[in-house]
C-alpha positions as CSV (number, residue, x, y, z in Angstrom):
1,M,62.1,142.3,-8.9
2,G,59.1,142.4,-10.7
3,N,57.1,139.4,-12.4
4,Y,59.4,136.4,-13.3
5,K,56.5,134.9,-15.9
6,S,57.5,138.3,-17.7
7,R,61.0,137.8,-18.3
8,P,61.9,136.2,-21.7
9,T,62.3,132.3,-22.2
10,Q,65.5,133.2,-24.3
11,T,68.3,135.2,-23.4
12,C,70.0,137.4,-25.9
13,T,73.2,135.0,-25.8
14,D,70.1,131.9,-26.5
15,E,69.7,133.6,-30.2
16,W,71.9,134.3,-31.3
17,K,73.7,131.4,-31.3
18,K,70.8,129.9,-32.4
19,K,71.4,132.0,-35.7
20,V,75.3,131.2,-35.4
21,S,74.2,127.5,-35.8
22,E,71.2,128.3,-38.7
23,S,74.5,130.1,-40.6
24,Y,76.7,126.8,-40.2
25,A,74.3,124.5,-41.6
26,I,73.3,126.5,-44.5
27,I,77.4,126.9,-45.3
28,I,78.2,123.2,-44.6
29,E,75.3,122.6,-47.1
30,R,76.6,125.2,-49.8
31,L,79.8,123.3,-49.0
32,E,78.0,119.6,-49.6
33,D,76.9,120.7,-52.6
34,D,79.8,121.4,-53.8
35,L,81.3,118.1,-52.7
36,Q,78.0,116.2,-54.9
37,I,79.3,114.7,-58.0
38,K,78.0,112.5,-60.6
39,E,78.6,108.8,-59.7
40,K,80.4,108.1,-63.3
41,E,81.6,111.4,-63.9
42,L,83.3,110.9,-60.0
43,A,84.7,107.5,-61.5
44,E,86.6,109.2,-64.1
45,L,87.7,111.9,-62.0
46,K,89.2,109.0,-59.9
47,H,91.0,107.3,-62.6
48,V,92.3,111.3,-63.9
49,F,93.9,111.9,-61.1
50,S,95.6,108.6,-60.6
51,S,97.2,108.2,-63.6
52,D,99.6,110.4,-65.1
53,E,98.9,109.9,-68.8
54,A,95.0,109.8,-68.1
55,F,95.6,113.3,-66.6
56,C,98.0,114.3,-69.2
57,K,94.9,114.3,-71.9
58,V,92.3,116.1,-69.9
59,N,90.7,118.7,-71.3
60,L,91.9,122.1,-68.8
61,N,88.4,124.0,-69.5
62,Y,86.2,120.9,-67.8
63,R,83.8,122.4,-65.8
64,T,80.8,120.4,-63.6
65,E,77.3,121.1,-63.4
66,N,78.4,123.3,-59.8
67,G,80.8,125.1,-61.8
68,L,83.9,123.0,-60.3
69,S,87.1,123.3,-62.3
70,L,89.8,121.2,-62.1
71,L,91.3,122.6,-59.8
72,H,88.5,122.4,-57.3
73,L,88.0,118.6,-58.3
74,C,91.7,117.9,-57.8
75,C,91.1,119.1,-54.0
76,I,87.8,116.6,-53.9
77,C,88.4,113.8,-55.6
78,G,92.1,112.1,-54.6
79,G,95.0,114.5,-56.7
80,N,97.8,115.4,-55.1
81,K,100.1,118.5,-55.1
82,S,102.0,117.6,-58.5
83,H,98.2,117.7,-60.6
84,I,97.8,121.2,-58.2
85,R,100.8,122.2,-59.5
86,T,100.7,121.9,-63.4
87,L,97.4,122.8,-63.1
88,M,98.1,126.4,-62.0
89,L,100.7,126.3,-64.9
90,K,98.2,125.4,-67.0
91,G,96.3,128.5,-66.6
92,L,94.4,127.2,-63.8
93,R,93.2,129.8,-61.2
94,P,93.3,129.2,-58.0
95,S,90.7,132.8,-57.0
96,R,87.7,130.7,-59.4
97,L,84.2,130.1,-57.2
98,T,82.0,127.7,-58.1
99,R,78.8,128.4,-58.2
100,N,78.3,127.9,-54.8
101,G,80.9,130.5,-53.7
102,F,84.3,128.5,-52.7
103,T,87.7,128.4,-54.5
104,A,89.9,125.3,-54.5
105,L,91.5,126.2,-51.0
106,H,88.6,126.2,-49.3
107,L,87.1,122.9,-50.5
108,A,90.6,121.7,-49.7
109,A,90.5,123.5,-46.0
110,Y,87.1,122.0,-46.3
111,K,88.3,118.2,-46.7
112,D,91.1,119.0,-44.1
113,N,94.0,117.9,-46.5
114,A,97.2,120.0,-45.5
115,E,99.3,118.8,-48.5
116,L,96.7,120.4,-51.2
117,I,96.5,123.5,-49.1
118,T,100.6,123.9,-48.8
119,A,100.3,123.0,-52.4
120,L,97.4,125.9,-53.5
121,L,99.2,128.9,-51.3
122,H,103.0,128.0,-52.5
123,G,101.1,128.3,-56.1
124,G,99.6,131.4,-54.9
125,A,96.0,130.8,-54.0
126,D,94.8,134.1,-51.8
127,I,94.9,132.7,-48.0
128,Q,92.5,137.0,-47.8
129,Q,90.2,135.4,-50.5
130,V,86.7,135.4,-49.3
131,G,84.1,132.9,-50.7
132,Y,80.3,132.1,-49.6
133,G,79.3,134.4,-46.5
134,A,82.7,136.3,-46.6
135,L,84.5,133.3,-45.3
136,T,87.7,133.1,-46.0
137,A,89.2,129.3,-45.5
138,L,90.5,129.2,-42.1
139,H,87.1,129.9,-41.5
140,I,85.7,126.9,-43.9
141,A,88.4,124.6,-41.7
142,T,87.3,125.8,-38.6
143,I,83.3,125.9,-39.4
144,A,84.3,121.9,-40.3
145,G,86.1,121.1,-37.4
146,H,90.1,120.4,-38.3
147,H,91.6,123.0,-35.6
148,E,95.0,121.7,-36.3
149,F,96.0,124.1,-39.3
150,C,97.8,127.6,-38.2
151,W,98.0,129.5,-41.4
152,R,100.6,132.3,-41.3
153,N,101.7,134.9,-43.9
154,D,105.4,135.9,-44.0
155,N,107.4,138.3,-46.4
156,S,104.6,137.1,-49.4
157,R,105.1,133.9,-48.5
158,N,102.0,131.7,-47.1
159,F,103.2,128.9,-44.6
160,V,100.6,126.0,-43.4
161,Y,101.4,124.6,-40.4
162,H,99.8,121.5,-38.8
163,L,99.7,121.2,-35.2
164,K,99.7,118.1,-32.8
165,K,96.3,116.9,-32.2
166,S,96.7,117.6,-28.6
167,A,97.7,120.9,-28.7
168,N,95.8,123.5,-26.6
169,I,94.1,126.2,-29.2
């Protein structure tokens, strides 16, 4: 049988689990970094997304220090599908990455907002686009623990299905 003391204390599986956990922690840290918005900026953005009059006057070229566009901000500051549609019609690209490497679709998936995910997909966001770590928005939703989404691509149209919490996935 050999000397049991010479066997490693951790198995390869344990090492792999540790490395995966560490990489997930880095991804979550980068996502959370994108969500950090200055208090004054956050108050202004919440006002913009709560008032149609203020939304009409907003500067479309606005970017935060982390490179978030209004489309990204819409996904994290209380925007709705009408805002997404308007911003995309005015030329904001859903494929634009933040400095940390995430699209608006990644952020909406992380924030668990089915309405905005659907609006982004119907507006032309690429469900297959990868961000930081070569992860798609579906990967981000899964890492964040939002297992109730099922995404399907039929005839070049994207669909998001919100599954019941009791569904066995």
